[in-house]
C-alpha positions as CSV (number, residue, x, y, z in Angstrom):
1,M,17.2,1.5,-35.9
2,T,17.7,3.9,-33.3
3,P,14.9,6.5,-32.5
4,T,16.0,10.0,-32.4
5,Y,14.7,12.9,-30.4
6,D,12.7,14.0,-33.1
7,D,11.1,11.1,-32.9
8,I,10.0,11.0,-29.5
9,V,8.6,14.9,-30.0
10,K,6.8,13.5,-33.0
11,N,5.3,10.5,-31.5
12,R,3.9,12.7,-28.7
13,G,1.9,14.6,-31.1
14,S,0.0,12.0,-32.4
15,Y,-1.8,10.8,-28.9
16,G,-5.0,12.5,-29.0
17,K,-7.0,11.4,-26.4
18,V,-5.7,7.9,-25.8
19,V,-2.9,8.7,-24.0
20,R,-2.8,11.1,-21.1
21,K,0.0,13.4,-19.7
22,T,0.4,11.8,-16.2
23,P,1.1,14.2,-12.7
24,L,4.2,14.9,-10.9
25,H,3.2,14.9,-7.4
26,Y,5.6,16.6,-4.8
27,S,6.0,14.6,-1.5
28,E,6.8,16.0,1.9
29,T,6.7,12.8,3.1
30,F,9.3,11.2,1.2
31,S,11.2,14.2,0.9
32,R,11.5,14.1,4.5
33,M,12.4,10.1,4.3
34,S,14.9,10.2,1.7
35,G,16.3,13.9,2.2
36,S,15.7,14.8,-1.2
37,H,12.9,16.7,-2.7
38,V,10.9,14.2,-4.3
39,Y,8.4,14.3,-7.0
40,L,6.7,11.3,-7.6
41,K,5.6,11.0,-11.9
42,A,2.2,8.9,-11.3
43,E,2.8,6.6,-14.7
44,F,0.6,4.2,-12.7
45,Q,-2.7,6.8,-13.2
46,Q,-2.1,5.9,-17.0
47,K,-4.9,4.3,-18.8
48,T,-4.3,0.7,-18.2
49,G,-2.5,1.5,-15.0
50,S,0.7,1.9,-16.4
51,F,3.1,3.6,-18.9
52,K,3.1,1.0,-21.4
53,L,0.0,1.9,-22.9
54,R,2.1,4.9,-24.4
55,G,4.5,2.2,-26.4
56,A,1.7,-0.2,-27.7
57,Y,-0.9,2.4,-28.7
58,A,1.7,4.1,-31.0
59,K,3.3,1.1,-32.3
60,I,-0.3,-0.3,-33.1
61,K,-1.6,3.0,-34.5
62,S,1.4,3.2,-37.0
63,L,0.7,-0.4,-38.2
64,S,-0.4,-0.6,-42.2
65,N,-3.9,-2.4,-43.0
66,E,-1.7,-5.1,-44.6
67,E,0.2,-5.3,-41.1
68,K,-2.7,-5.3,-39.2
69,K,-4.7,-8.0,-41.5
70,N,-3.3,-11.2,-39.5
71,G,-3.9,-8.9,-35.9
72,V,-1.0,-8.3,-33.5
73,I,0.9,-10.7,-30.3
74,A,3.0,-9.8,-27.4
75,A,4.5,-11.9,-25.0
76,S,3.9,-10.0,-21.4
77,A,3.9,-10.4,-18.0
78,G,1.3,-8.1,-17.6
79,N,1.4,-4.1,-18.1
80,H,2.6,-4.7,-21.6
81,A,-0.4,-7.0,-22.1
82,Q,-3.0,-4.8,-21.2
83,G,-1.5,-1.9,-23.3
84,V,-1.4,-4.1,-26.2
85,A,-4.9,-5.0,-25.7
86,Y,-6.8,-1.9,-25.1
87,A,-4.7,-0.2,-28.3
88,S,-5.9,-3.3,-30.5
89,K,-9.3,-2.9,-29.2
90,L,-9.3,0.5,-30.3
91,E,-8.0,-0.4,-33.6
92,K,-10.5,-3.2,-33.9
93,I,-8.0,-5.7,-34.6
94,P,-7.7,-9.4,-33.2
95,C,-5.1,-9.7,-30.4
96,T,-3.1,-12.5,-29.0
97,I,-1.2,-12.4,-25.5
98,V,1.3,-14.9,-24.2
99,M,1.7,-14.4,-20.7
100,P,3.7,-16.9,-18.3
101,I,1.9,-19.1,-16.0
102,T,2.7,-17.0,-13.1
103,A,1.6,-14.2,-14.2
104,S,-0.6,-12.1,-11.9
105,P,-4.5,-13.4,-12.0
106,A,-6.0,-10.0,-12.0
107,K,-3.5,-9.0,-14.3
108,V,-4.8,-11.9,-16.7
109,A,-8.3,-11.2,-15.8
110,A,-7.8,-7.5,-17.2
111,T,-6.0,-8.7,-20.6
112,R,-9.2,-10.6,-21.4
113,G,-11.1,-7.7,-20.8
114,Y,-10.0,-5.6,-23.0
115,G,-10.6,-8.6,-25.9
116,A,-7.8,-9.9,-25.9
117,K,-7.0,-14.0,-26.7
118,V,-4.7,-15.1,-23.7
119,L,-2.4,-18.0,-23.5
120,L,-0.6,-18.9,-20.4
121,Q,2.5,-20.4,-21.8
122,G,5.9,-20.3,-20.3
123,I,7.5,-19.5,-16.5
124,N,8.6,-16.0,-17.2
125,Y,8.5,-13.1,-19.5
126,D,11.7,-14.8,-21.6
127,E,9.6,-18.1,-22.6
128,S,6.2,-16.7,-23.1
129,W,8.1,-14.2,-25.9
130,L,9.6,-17.4,-27.1
131,K,6.3,-18.5,-27.7
132,A,4.9,-15.7,-29.0
133,Q,7.7,-15.6,-32.2
134,E,6.6,-19.3,-32.5
135,I,2.9,-18.2,-33.3
136,S,3.7,-15.3,-35.0
137,K,5.7,-17.7,-37.7
138,K,3.0,-19.5,-37.9
139,T,-0.6,-16.9,-38.3
140,G,1.6,-13.9,-39.7
141,A,0.3,-12.3,-36.5
142,K,2.7,-9.0,-35.9
143,I,4.7,-9.1,-33.1
144,I,4.3,-5.8,-31.0
145,H,7.4,-6.3,-28.8
146,A,7.1,-5.1,-24.9
147,F,10.6,-2.8,-25.3
148,D,13.1,-3.5,-28.0
149,D,11.5,-1.5,-30.8
150,P,12.2,2.1,-31.9
151,Q,8.6,3.3,-31.6
152,I,8.0,1.9,-28.3
153,I,11.2,3.5,-26.9
154,A,10.2,6.8,-28.6
155,A,6.9,6.7,-27.0
156,N,8.5,6.7,-23.4
157,G,10.4,9.6,-24.2
158,A,7.9,11.2,-23.7
159,I,7.8,10.6,-20.2
160,G,11.0,12.2,-20.0
161,L,9.5,15.5,-22.1
162,E,6.4,15.9,-19.5
163,I,8.9,15.7,-16.3
164,L,11.4,18.3,-17.9
165,E,8.3,20.7,-18.5
166,D,6.7,20.3,-14.9
167,L,10.1,20.1,-13.2
168,P,13.1,21.8,-15.4
169,D,15.7,22.3,-12.6
170,V,15.1,18.5,-11.8
171,D,18.8,17.3,-10.8
172,E,17.8,13.1,-11.0
173,I,15.5,10.9,-12.9
174,Y,14.9,7.2,-11.5
175,V,13.6,4.7,-13.9
176,P,12.7,1.3,-13.4
177,I,15.0,-1.2,-15.7
178,G,13.5,-4.6,-16.8
179,G,14.0,-4.9,-20.9
180,G,15.0,-1.2,-21.2
181,G,12.4,-0.1,-23.1
182,L,11.4,3.1,-20.2
183,A,14.5,3.7,-19.6
184,A,16.3,4.1,-23.3
185,G,13.3,6.5,-24.0
186,I,13.5,8.5,-21.0
187,L,17.2,9.1,-21.5
188,L,16.9,9.8,-25.2
189,A,15.1,12.9,-24.3
190,V,16.2,14.0,-21.1
191,K,19.9,13.8,-22.4
192,K,19.3,15.5,-25.4
193,R,17.6,18.4,-23.5
194,N,19.9,18.7,-20.4
195,P,22.7,16.2,-20.6
196,K,23.6,17.4,-16.6
197,I,20.5,15.5,-15.6
198,K,21.3,12.4,-13.7
199,V,19.2,9.4,-15.2
200,I,19.6,6.0,-12.6
201,G,17.9,3.2,-13.5
202,V,16.9,0.7,-10.7
203,E,16.6,-3.2,-11.3
204,S,15.2,-5.8,-8.9
205,K,18.5,-8.0,-7.1
206,G,17.1,-11.1,-8.4
207,F,17.0,-9.9,-12.0
208,P,19.8,-7.3,-12.7
209,A,20.0,-8.2,-16.2
210,M,20.7,-4.6,-17.7
211,R,23.5,-4.1,-14.6
212,N,25.4,-7.1,-15.5
213,S,25.1,-6.3,-19.4
214,L,26.7,-3.1,-18.9
215,K,29.4,-4.5,-17.0
216,A,30.4,-7.0,-19.3
217,G,29.8,-4.6,-21.9
218,R,27.9,-7.0,-24.0
219,L,23.9,-8.4,-23.2
220,Q,24.1,-11.4,-20.5
221,A,21.2,-13.3,-19.7
222,V,20.9,-13.9,-15.8
223,K,19.4,-17.1,-14.2
224,G,17.0,-14.8,-12.4
225,T,15.6,-15.2,-8.5
226,R,11.9,-15.4,-7.1
227,T,11.0,-11.6,-6.9
228,I,7.8,-9.9,-6.1
229,A,8.6,-7.3,-9.1
230,D,7.2,-9.4,-11.9
231,G,7.1,-6.5,-14.0
232,I,11.0,-6.0,-14.4
233,A,11.7,-9.9,-13.7
234,V,13.7,-10.0,-17.3
235,K,16.4,-12.7,-18.1
236,T,17.9,-10.7,-21.4
237,P,17.7,-7.1,-22.2
238,G,16.8,-6.2,-25.5
239,R,19.2,-5.4,-27.8
240,L,18.4,-1.9,-28.8
241,T,17.7,-0.6,-25.4
242,F,21.1,-2.0,-24.3
243,K,23.0,0.3,-27.0
244,I,20.7,3.1,-25.5
245,I,21.5,2.6,-22.0
246,N,25.1,1.6,-22.4
247,D,26.0,5.1,-24.0
248,L,23.4,7.3,-21.8
249,I,23.0,6.3,-18.4
250,D,24.6,7.8,-15.9
251,D,24.0,4.3,-12.9
252,I,22.4,1.3,-12.5
253,V,21.6,0.4,-8.9
254,L,19.5,-2.7,-7.1
255,V,16.6,-3.2,-4.5
256,D,15.4,-5.9,-2.5
257,D,11.7,-7.2,-2.0
258,T,11.6,-6.5,1.4
259,Q,12.2,-3.1,0.3
260,I,9.9,-2.6,-2.6
261,V,7.3,-4.4,-0.2
262,K,7.9,-1.4,2.6
263,T,7.8,1.3,0.4
264,M,4.3,-0.1,-1.6
265,F,2.7,-0.1,1.9
266,L,4.1,3.7,2.5
267,L,2.6,4.6,-0.5
268,M,-0.6,3.2,0.3
269,E,-0.6,4.6,4.0
270,R,1.2,8.1,3.3
271,A,0.3,9.2,-0.2
272,K,-2.8,7.2,-1.0
273,M,-1.5,5.8,-3.7
274,V,-1.6,1.9,-5.1
275,V,1.4,1.2,-6.9
276,E,2.8,-2.3,-7.9
277,P,6.1,-3.8,-7.2
278,A,7.7,-3.0,-10.6
279,G,6.4,0.4,-10.3
280,A,7.7,0.9,-6.7
281,V,11.6,0.2,-6.9
282,T,12.4,3.6,-7.5
283,L,11.2,5.4,-4.7
284,A,12.3,2.1,-3.0
285,Y,15.9,2.8,-3.6
286,L,15.5,6.2,-2.3
287,L,14.5,5.3,0.9
288,D,16.6,3.0,1.2
289,V,20.0,4.3,0.2
290,K,19.1,8.1,1.0
291,P,21.5,8.7,-2.1
292,S,20.7,12.7,-3.1
293,P,20.6,14.6,-0.4
294,S,18.8,18.2,-0.8
295,K,18.6,16.9,-4.7
296,K,15.5,17.7,-6.5
297,V,14.3,14.1,-8.0
298,V,11.9,12.6,-9.9
299,P,11.3,8.2,-9.1
300,I,8.8,7.1,-11.9
301,L,6.0,5.0,-10.6
302,G,5.7,2.8,-13.5
303,G,2.7,0.7,-12.9
304,G,-0.6,0.1,-10.6
305,N,-2.0,-2.8,-11.2
306,V,-1.5,-5.3,-8.4
307,D,-3.3,-8.5,-7.3
308,M,-5.8,-7.3,-4.6
309,Y,-4.7,-10.7,-2.8
310,L,-1.4,-9.4,-2.8
311,L,-2.2,-6.4,-1.5
312,G,-3.3,-8.2,1.6
313,Q,0.3,-9.3,2.0
314,I,1.7,-6.4,1.3
315,V,-0.4,-4.8,4.3
316,A,1.0,-7.0,6.8
317,K,4.4,-7.5,5.7
318,G,4.6,-3.6,5.7
319,L,3.5,-3.4,8.7
320,A,6.2,-6.2,10.4
321,A,9.1,-4.6,8.4
322,M,8.4,-1.5,10.4
323,T,7.7,-3.0,13.5
324,R,4.4,-1.7,13.6
325,M,3.1,-5.4,14.2
326,I,5.0,-7.9,16.2
327,R,3.8,-11.3,17.2
328,I,4.5,-12.9,20.5
329,F,4.0,-16.3,22.0
330,I,3.8,-16.8,26.0
331,L,3.6,-19.7,28.0
332,L,0.7,-19.2,31.0
333,K,-0.4,-21.0,33.6
334,D,-4.1,-22.4,32.6
335,K,-6.0,-20.9,35.4
336,P,-8.3,-17.8,35.4
337,G,-6.8,-14.3,35.0
338,A,-3.5,-15.3,34.0
339,L,-4.0,-13.9,30.0
340,K,-5.4,-11.0,32.0
341,E,-2.4,-10.1,33.6
342,V,-0.5,-10.0,30.4
343,V,-3.2,-7.8,28.6
344,D,-3.2,-5.4,31.2
345,E,0.6,-5.0,31.1
346,I,0.3,-4.8,27.0
347,A,-2.4,-2.3,27.0
348,S,-0.5,0.0,30.1
349,L,1.5,1.5,26.8
350,S,-1.2,1.7,24.7
351,V,-0.7,-1.3,22.3
352,N,-3.7,-2.8,20.3
353,I,-4.4,-6.8,20.3
354,V,-5.1,-7.3,16.5
355,E,-5.4,-11.1,17.4
356,V,-5.4,-14.2,20.3
357,V,-4.4,-17.6,19.7
358,H,-4.7,-20.2,22.6
359,D,-2.9,-23.5,22.0
360,R,-3.5,-26.3,25.1
361,L,-3.5,-29.4,22.6
362,S,0.2,-29.2,21.1
363,S,2.4,-31.9,21.9
364,N,5.1,-28.9,22.9
365,I,2.5,-27.8,25.7
366,D,2.5,-29.0,28.9
367,A,-0.2,-30.5,30.9
368,G,-1.9,-27.3,32.9
369,T,-0.2,-25.0,30.8
370,A,-1.4,-23.0,27.5
371,G,0.0,-21.5,25.1
372,V,-0.9,-17.8,23.4
373,T,0.1,-16.2,20.9
374,L,-0.6,-12.4,20.3
375,S,-0.4,-10.4,17.6
376,L,0.5,-6.6,18.3
377,E,0.2,-3.3,16.3
378,T,2.4,-1.0,17.9
379,E,3.4,2.8,16.3
380,G,6.6,1.7,15.3
381,K,10.2,0.4,15.9
382,E,10.4,2.4,19.1
383,H,7.2,2.2,20.5
384,A,7.8,-1.7,19.7
385,Q,11.0,-1.8,22.0
386,R,9.4,0.2,24.8
387,L,6.4,-3.0,24.9
388,I,9.1,-5.8,25.2
389,S,11.6,-3.5,27.5
390,H,8.4,-3.7,29.9
391,L,7.3,-7.1,29.4
392,K,11.0,-8.0,30.3
393,A,11.0,-5.9,33.3
394,K,7.7,-7.6,35.1
395,N,9.5,-10.8,34.4
396,I,6.8,-11.8,31.6
397,Q,8.6,-14.9,29.4
398,F,8.1,-14.5,25.7
399,K,9.5,-15.1,22.5
400,I,9.2,-12.9,19.5
401,M,7.5,-14.9,16.3
402,P,8.9,-14.7,12.7
């Protein structure tokens, strides 16, 4: 059954105090960087850290007492898991979540923290989903699908209504796509109110399942490659979501992990927002391609559940991607003052030395010499290039390390 616009409106009226209306933040920084007027839809500020709570709560709250009797079960890489676990806790019903063995430890811990029983099965969402179906048949637990469900889709559509309330003259909305539940709901809401507003889906280049399906005119499964955006790493879209998206969407575009990492870093540094990879893909595309000059655009930042260990890598890789951090290797004569001469030249350009590593013992280091690796913090690409040119002018032999 395909949900309708009326279903979206009705569902929104049943939220109560559990699901909150998330803010729309205008960003001067990202507007300047993309050439558009950028308004960030902060779904990562939703309870449980993701828009997924909307659908999970709507679905579970609508279950009859008979359906709740054997509890619920869901498959998820993390955000849907937390939404289902939290909603089940509120409704006081048993909850089992099947998560991939590759799921973020932080998301696993958070799901257990809401009281759910967590089973780690499969290496991706699709394999976890098969296991959840198997358990449901044995136990009678009600399946709460992550995206291919009319109520889930209708609940997500409320995000579109919120955007139109806060920014009625929006030109384009950018939506992350994995299985398609978020995009389908927003399309139903927005296109009913104003068909001229463009809705563009954004997928990871590693998992372009919906894009490939639309091109083929039927559901397609992708093998999938490694991607940092695990929240949208879905091999096969939903049947219902495919139908809706195929009928209504304006375009689906792709973004790679390098740009996602850079965007996550910029969101933390410039906007003080911690957004997970799958949630940052929309803004990543805008910053990379700059597709909509002078238009009012809303990238939906879908979730903010990031593993703390991953954050450290994001900072390091983000600095490197913007040439804010470079590493150089220099072979010096092993004598007093040799390193000081190099350090003085680096300091003369106000470049900060973050780390110094000496190596005298490796087989590729000749006797009487010392290899020195310097990690250097710069203001950006131009500053780094000035440093490189300066060192060359001073006849300092070095190589840039990866």
